[in-house]
DOLOLUM-639178 format. One record per residue (C-alpha): residue in three letters; x, y, z; residue number from 1. Coordinates in steps of 0.02 Angstrom, whole numbers. Layout:
<nodes>
@residuo->ala east->X north->Y up->Z num->NUM .
...
</nodes>
This chain:
<nodes>
@residuo->unk east->960 north->4464 up->1216 num->1 .
@residuo->unk east->1068 north->4307 up->1216 num->2 .
@residuo->unk east->1148 north->4254 up->1058 num->3 .
@residuo->unk east->1101 north->4073 up->1029 num->4 .
@residuo->unk east->1246 north->4047 up->922 num->5 .
@residuo->unk east->1373 north->4064 up->1061 num->6 .
@residuo->unk east->1398 north->3931 up->1191 num->7 .
@residuo->unk east->1386 north->3978 up->1372 num->8 .
@residuo->unk east->1555 north->4023 up->1453 num->9 .
@residuo->unk east->1625 north->3904 up->1578 num->10 .
@residuo->unk east->1747 north->4008 up->1679 num->11 .
@residuo->unk east->1821 north->3859 up->1766 num->12 .
@residuo->unk east->1883 north->3793 up->1596 num->13 .
@residuo->unk east->2007 north->3946 up->1577 num->14 .
@residuo->unk east->2145 north->3884 up->1679 num->15 .
@residuo->unk east->2295 north->3993 up->1612 num->16 .
@residuo->unk east->2317 north->4178 up->1643 num->17 .
@residuo->unk east->2430 north->4281 up->1540 num->18 .
@residuo->unk east->2515 north->4439 up->1615 num->19 .
@residuo->unk east->2606 north->4564 up->1519 num->20 .
@residuo->unk east->2719 north->4605 up->1669 num->21 .
@residuo->unk east->2758 north->4789 up->1629 num->22 .
@residuo->unk east->2839 north->4800 up->1810 num->23 .
@residuo->unk east->2987 north->4709 up->1722 num->24 .
@residuo->unk east->3031 north->4860 up->1626 num->25 .
@residuo->unk east->2986 north->4985 up->1761 num->26 .
@residuo->unk east->2824 north->5042 up->1661 num->27 .
@residuo->unk east->2704 north->5013 up->1814 num->28 .
@residuo->unk east->2703 north->5023 up->1998 num->29 .
@residuo->unk east->2533 north->4934 up->2011 num->30 .
@residuo->unk east->2511 north->4747 up->2008 num->31 .
@residuo->unk east->2489 north->4685 up->1830 num->32 .
@residuo->unk east->2313 north->4613 up->1800 num->33 .
@residuo->unk east->2288 north->4467 up->1689 num->34 .
@residuo->unk east->2264 north->4521 up->1505 num->35 .
@residuo->unk east->2194 north->4356 up->1433 num->36 .
@residuo->unk east->2130 north->4189 up->1501 num->37 .
@residuo->unk east->2155 north->4030 up->1408 num->38 .
@residuo->unk east->2089 north->3852 up->1408 num->39 .
@residuo->unk east->2260 north->3784 up->1358 num->40 .
@residuo->unk east->2433 north->3824 up->1417 num->41 .
@residuo->unk east->2509 north->3820 up->1246 num->42 .
@residuo->unk east->2379 north->3947 up->1176 num->43 .
@residuo->unk east->2430 north->4051 up->1324 num->44 .
@residuo->unk east->2615 north->4046 up->1297 num->45 .
@residuo->unk east->2601 north->4079 up->1110 num->46 .
@residuo->unk east->2489 north->4232 up->1143 num->47 .
@residuo->unk east->2609 north->4299 up->1272 num->48 .
@residuo->unk east->2758 north->4271 up->1162 num->49 .
@residuo->unk east->2674 north->4362 up->1010 num->50 .
@residuo->unk east->2616 north->4511 up->1123 num->51 .
@residuo->unk east->2765 north->4528 up->1246 num->52 .
@residuo->unk east->2907 north->4410 up->1195 num->53 .
@residuo->unk east->3027 north->4465 up->1343 num->54 .
@residuo->unk east->2920 north->4505 up->1485 num->55 .
@residuo->unk east->2755 north->4397 up->1488 num->56 .
@residuo->unk east->2713 north->4264 up->1624 num->57 .
@residuo->unk east->2580 north->4131 up->1616 num->58 .
@residuo->unk east->2501 north->4078 up->1783 num->59 .
@residuo->unk east->2406 north->3912 up->1818 num->60 .
@residuo->unk east->2257 north->3975 up->1910 num->61 .
@residuo->unk east->2216 north->3800 up->1968 num->62 .
@residuo->unk east->2378 north->3774 up->2054 num->63 .
@residuo->unk east->2394 north->3820 up->2244 num->64 .
@residuo->unk east->2524 north->3953 up->2198 num->65 .
@residuo->unk east->2431 north->4025 up->2052 num->66 .
@residuo->unk east->2258 north->4030 up->2133 num->67 .
@residuo->unk east->2320 north->4159 up->2258 num->68 .
@residuo->unk east->2377 north->4279 up->2128 num->69 .
</nodes>
């Protein structure tokens, strides 16, 4: 049953994807999936910096380059 207190999610609003980039430390051989999506770039960069200060990357999903990832 849907919760009427929660607004519907508009996926197109979440433009910024954060990747932990474990490949940079040779911790994985598989492509890194996005671990979080954000509406604002600043929030994505803040989150990535807190979680993985030296390895994270933020990808713009609406740019021609980011959309292919």
